[in-house]
VONU-42686 format. One record per residue: residue in three letters; z, y, x of N, C-alpha, C, O in turn. Coordinates in steps of 0.1 Angstrom, whole numbers, plus 5000, padded with zeros to 4 digits. Each point is the difference from the previous one (the first is absolute). Layout:
N
alaZYXZYXZYXZYX
...
END
This chain:
66
unk688768292831500150035014501050115003499650125003
unk501649854995501150105002500450005014500649905005
unk499150205002500450015014501450075002500350084992
unk500549885017501250065003499750155003499050035005
unk502050054992499850155001499650045015499150085002
unk501649865008499750035014498649965004499350085007
unk500249814988498749955003498950094994499050045006
unk501350004981499050094993500050135007498950065001
unk502249995003500150135007499250005013499350095003
unk500949805004499349985013498550004998499350065008
unk500349874982498549994997499550134997498950045004
unk501850044988499650134995499950095012499150085002
unk501949925007500050095012498849965009499450095006
unk500449784995498949965009498650054994499250055007
unk500749944980498850054993499850155002498950055002
unk502250034997500050145002499650045014499150095002
unk501449845008499650025014498549975001499350085007
unk500249814988498649965001499150114993499050045006
unk501450004982499350114993499950135008499050075000
unk502149965006500150125008499150005012499350105003
unk500649785004499149995011498550014995499250075006
unk500549874983498750004994499650154996498950045002
unk502150034992499750134996499850105012499150085000
unk501649905011499850085012498649975005499350105005
unk500349784995498649975005499050064992499050055005
unk501149944982499150064990499950155002499050064999
unk502250015004500050145002499250045013499350105000
unk500949825010499250025013498549994997499250085005
unk500449814988498649984996499550124992498850045002
unk502050014988499550114992499950135008499050074999
unk501949955011499950125008498749995009499350105001
unk500449785004498849995008498850024992499050065004
unk501049894984498850024991499850144996498950055000
unk502250034998499950144998499550075012499250094998
unk501249875014499450075012498549975001499350095003
unk500349794994498649975000499250084990498950065003
unk501649954985499450084990499950155004499050064998
unk502149995007500050145005498950025011499350105000
unk500649815009499050015011498650004994499150085004
unk500649834986498750004994499750134992498950055000
unk502150004993499850124993499750125009499250084997
unk501549925014499750105010498649995006499350105001
unk500349785002498649985004499050044990499050065003
unk501349914984499050044990499950154999498950054998
unk502350025003500050154999499250055012499250104998
unk501049855014499250055011498549984999499250085003
unk500549804992498549974998499550094989498950065002
unk501849974987499650084990499850155005499050064997
unk502049985011499950145006498850015009499350105001
unk500549795007498850005009498750014993499150075004
unk500849854985498850004992499750144994498950044999
unk502250024996499950134994499650115010499250094997
unk501449905015499850105010498749995008499550105006
unk500149784996498949975010498749974993499049975007
unk500950024980498749974994499549865004500749904997
unk498250095009499449875003500849935011500049885001
unk500650205008500849935011501149924994500349905005
unk500350164984501149924993499549884994500749905000
unk498150104995499449884993499849895011500249894997
unk499450155015499849915010501349935004500049885002
unk501050204999501349945003500549904989500549905003
unk499350144985500349924989499349875000500549894999
unk498250115004499249885001500449915011500049884999
unk500450185012500449935012501349934996500249885003
unk500850194991501249944996499949894989500749905000
unk498350134991499849914989499449875006499849914992
END
């Protein structure tokens, strides 16, 4: 399957463009996942602080959220 140089180059360029689009989409998804993780970590810290500071009141909040 020997392709002419121009055809092989065109196929390679097409593949590079496709990979670039896929990579950009994956980067967007990764950024969104990181934001979600950060939000959950912040929520966990707030709940933990509430539980430490409020005693039983914190436990009630935790139970409600759980």
